C-alpha positions in Angstrom: 38.0 -109.0 50.8 39.9 -105.9 49.9 40.7 -103.1 52.3 38.0 -100.7 51.3 35.3 -103.5 51.3 36.5 -104.7 54.7 36.2 -101.2 56.2 32.8 -100.7 54.7 31.6 -104.0 56.1 32.7 -102.9 59.6 30.9 -99.6 59.2 27.6 -101.2 58.0 27.8 -103.8 60.7 28.0 -101.1 63.5 25.3 -99.2 61.7 22.8 -102.0 62.4 22.7 -100.9 66.1 24.0 -97.3 66.1 22.3 -94.8 64.0 24.4 -92.1 62.4 27.8 -91.1 63.8 29.9 -92.1 60.7 32.7 -89.8 61.6 33.0 -91.5 65.0 32.9 -94.9 63.7 35.8 -94.0 61.1 37.7 -92.6 64.1 37.5 -95.9 65.9 38.6 -97.7 62.9 41.5 -95.3 62.5 42.6 -95.9 66.1 42.5 -99.7 65.5 44.9 -99.3 62.5 47.1 -97.1 64.4 47.3 -99.7 67.3 45.9 -97.0 69.6 43.3 -96.7 72.3 40.0 -94.5 72.3 38.2 -92.6 75.0 34.5 -92.0 74.3 33.2 -89.1 76.3 29.7 -87.7 76.4 26.6 -87.5 78.6 24.7 -90.6 79.4 22.2 -92.2 76.9 23.8 -91.1 73.6 25.4 -94.4 72.6 28.8 -94.5 74.0 28.6 -98.1 75.3 26.8 -99.3 72.1 29.4 -97.8 69.9 32.2 -99.5 71.7 30.4 -102.9 72.1 29.3 -103.0 68.4 32.8 -102.1 67.3 34.2 -104.9 69.3 31.6 -107.5 68.1 32.3 -106.6 64.5 35.8 -108.0 65.0 36.6 -111.7 65.4 38.7 -111.0 68.5 38.4 -111.9 72.1 36.4 -109.2 73.9 36.0 -108.4 77.6 33.9 -105.6 79.3 34.8 -104.2 82.7 32.1 -102.1 84.4 34.1 -99.7 86.5 32.6 -98.8 89.8 34.1 -97.3 93.1 34.7 -100.7 94.6 36.8 -102.2 91.5 40.3 -103.0 92.6 43.4 -103.0 90.3 43.7 -106.8 90.8 40.2 -107.1 89.3 41.5 -105.6 86.1 45.2 -106.9 85.8 44.7 -110.2 87.5 46.5 -111.7 90.5 48.8 -114.6 91.6 48.2 -117.3 94.1 50.9 -119.5 95.8 50.5 -123.2 96.5 51.7 -123.7 100.0 52.4 -127.4 99.4 54.3 -127.1 96.1 55.5 -123.4 96.2 54.3 -123.0 92.7 53.0 -119.5 91.9 49.9 -119.4 89.4 48.9 -116.3 87.6 45.1 -115.7 87.3 44.7 -113.4 84.3 42.3 -110.4 84.6 39.9 -109.1 81.8 42.7 -106.9 80.4 44.4 -110.2 79.0 42.3 -110.1 75.8 42.3 -108.4 72.4 39.6 -105.6 72.9 38.9 -104.3 76.4 35.7 -102.1 77.0 36.5 -100.0 80.1 32.9 -98.9 80.6 32.5 -95.5 82.7 36.1 -95.5 83.5 36.0 -92.3 85.6 33.6 -93.9 88.2 36.5 -95.7 89.8 39.2 -94.3 92.0 42.4 -93.0 90.5 44.4 -95.9 92.0 42.2 -98.3 89.9 42.3 -96.1 86.9 46.3 -96.2 87.1 46.2 -100.0 86.6 45.7 -99.5 83.0 48.8 -97.3 82.4 51.3 -100.1 81.9 49.0 -102.2 79.7 48.1 -99.4 77.5 51.6 -98.2 76.9 53.7 -101.5 77.0 50.9 -103.9 76.2 51.8 -106.1 79.2 50.9 -106.4 82.9 53.2 -106.9 85.8 51.9 -108.9 88.8 54.1 -109.8 91.7 57.2 -109.1 89.8 56.3 -111.2 86.8 55.5 -109.7 83.4 52.7 -111.1 81.2 52.2 -109.8 77.6 48.7 -109.3 76.3 47.6 -110.8 73.1 47.8 -108.8 69.9 46.2 -107.0 68.5 45.2 -105.1 71.6 42.9 -102.1 72.1 41.2 -100.3 75.1 37.9 -98.7 74.3 37.0 -96.6 77.4 33.8 -94.6 77.9 33.4 -91.8 80.5 30.8 -89.3 81.5 31.8 -85.6 81.9 33.5 -84.9 85.1 30.7 -82.5 86.1 28.4 -85.6 86.9 28.2 -86.9 90.4 30.3 -89.9 91.3 33.1 -89.3 88.8 36.9 -88.9 89.2 38.9 -87.0 86.5 41.5 -89.0 84.8 45.0 -88.0 85.4 47.1 -86.4 82.5 49.3 -89.4 82.3 46.2 -91.6 81.6 44.7 -89.1 79.1 47.9 -89.0 77.2 47.7 -92.8 76.5 44.6 -92.4 74.5 45.2 -92.0 70.8 41.9 -90.2 70.3 39.0 -88.9 72.2 35.6 -89.1 70.6 32.4 -87.2 71.4 29.1 -88.4 70.1 26.9 -85.5 70.8 23.0 -85.5 70.6 21.3 -86.6 67.4 19.6 -84.1 65.2 15.7 -84.4 64.7 16.0 -86.6 61.7 18.5 -88.9 63.3 16.3 -89.2 66.4 13.2 -90.2 64.4 15.4 -92.8 62.7 16.6 -94.0 66.2 12.9 -94.2 67.5 11.8 -96.3 64.4 14.8 -98.5 64.7 13.8 -99.4 68.3 10.4 -100.4 67.4 12.1 -103.7 66.4 15.7 -103.2 67.6 18.7 -105.2 66.6 20.8 -105.9 69.8 24.6 -105.7 69.9 24.6 -109.4 71.0 23.1 -110.4 67.6 25.9 -108.9 65.5 28.3 -111.1 63.8 32.1 -110.6 63.2 32.9 -109.2 59.8 36.7 -108.9 60.1 39.1 -111.6 61.3 42.3 -111.2 63.4 44.3 -111.8 60.2 42.4 -108.9 58.5 43.1 -106.6 61.2 46.8 -107.5 61.4 47.2 -106.9 57.7 45.6 -103.4 58.0 47.9 -102.5 60.8 51.0 -103.7 58.9 49.9 -101.5 55.9 49.5 -98.6 58.3 53.0 -99.1 59.6 54.3 -98.9 55.9 52.8 -95.5 55.2 55.4 -93.0 54.3 55.8 -89.8 56.2 57.9 -87.2 54.5 60.2 -84.8 56.3 58.0 -81.6 55.8 55.1 -83.4 57.5 57.3 -84.5 60.5 58.5 -80.8 60.8 54.8 -79.7 60.6 53.9 -81.9 63.4 57.0 -80.7 65.4 56.0 -77.1 64.8 52.4 -77.6 66.1 53.8 -79.2 69.2 56.1 -76.3 69.8 53.2 -73.9 69.5 51.2 -75.8 72.1 54.0 -75.3 74.4 54.5 -71.7 73.9 50.8 -70.6 73.8 49.6 -68.3 76.5 46.4 -70.2 77.1 48.0 -73.6 77.4 49.5 -74.7 80.7 50.6 -78.2 79.6 51.4 -78.5 75.8 52.0 -81.7 73.8 54.4 -84.3 74.9 56.6 -86.2 72.6 54.1 -89.1 73.1 51.3 -86.8 71.7 53.5 -85.9 68.6 54.1 -89.6 67.9 50.2 -90.3 68.4 49.3 -87.5 66.0 51.9 -89.0 63.4 50.4 -92.6 63.9 46.8 -91.4 63.5 47.7 -89.5 60.3 49.3 -92.7 58.9 46.2 -94.5 59.6 44.0 -91.9 58.0 46.2 -92.0 54.9 45.8 -95.8 54.8 42.1 -95.7 55.2 42.0 -93.2 52.2 44.1 -95.5 50.0 47.3 -93.5 50.0 50.9 -94.7 50.7 51.9 -91.3 52.2 50.7 -88.8 54.7 49.5 -85.3 53.7 49.5 -82.3 56.1 45.7 -82.4 55.7 45.7 -85.7 57.6 47.5 -84.0 60.4 45.1 -81.0 60.5 42.1 -83.3 60.3 43.0 -85.2 63.3 44.4 -82.5 65.5 41.4 -81.9 67.6 40.5 -85.6 68.5 44.1 -86.4 69.0 45.3 -83.5 71.0 42.4 -81.8 72.7 42.2 -84.2 75.6 46.0 -84.1 76.1 46.4 -80.4 76.6 45.9 -78.5 79.9 44.3 -75.1 79.4 44.8 -72.3 81.9 41.7 -71.3 83.8 43.0 -67.7 83.9 43.5 -67.4 80.3 42.9 -64.0 78.7 41.0 -65.8 75.9 37.9 -66.4 77.9 35.9 -65.6 74.7 37.1 -68.9 73.3 36.6 -72.5 74.3 39.5 -75.0 74.4 38.6 -76.4 71.0 38.6 -73.0 69.4 41.9 -72.1 70.9 43.4 -75.3 69.5 41.9 -74.8 66.0 43.2 -71.2 65.9 46.6 -72.4 66.9 46.7 -75.1 64.2 45.5 -72.6 61.5 48.5 -70.3 62.4 51.1 -73.0 61.6 52.1 -72.7 58.1 51.2 -75.7 55.9 54.1 -77.4 54.1 54.0 -78.2 50.6 54.3 -82.0 49.9 55.0 -83.4 46.5 
């Protein structure tokens, strides 16, 4: 199966259980190709968990779901070690992160201490328990869902955690036509558990390798660096892009070029992904003089002021 047919097969498979949302599905695929992690944030009931679970079921990879609650401990996620008293042998009992696809459901319902247990594995693709390091299998991806922080019983994710998500996706409410389609679909629903995998581990690794080979020319690198600098200088932004954010934007742009069948990145790839890649990483000032604009508008305005380079 060629690349285009494979991507279409994943889209269609997810479409059996999730009505609409083609842009969000494409962003999930893009993050997979870029070896990144995704945070899906929205109000309850719009399909966050369905999207993440259907995406994982469409891939022939090992999958674990962690339901985050206030009583979940870090060892419940990373695993733990036991020591046999008679032999002195230490045995590692792997946690649910030792898999290919991890669904961290409602991640902001657990304590910040437990949230932080994902920091190492998301960045370095390994967990350290009792001084011993254990690599996770490849490919590896964390799909996290969270409710808006205004909802009761939630804890805001720290900036260091947010910075490790390649993209943040918002689903939003369906329009009237989509909602009618959803209701019709649920007369005889197809459940996520009924989905079959349409992409193998070998397929995914091949797509990731192709993404790694996408060329990024000097003017595009300078364009990303200028955007980063603007975020650090903007009067409405207290915490601008980190170097990790610049790298993430470049990786995401390479994945988009790959999905569109190009061997090189265009500035349009960068502009297209600026909001889902950067908005959740930036910290905006609450006393900003630009109260007439929301954070998304501020970022879009900033991006549009950066001159777009010509790439031949």
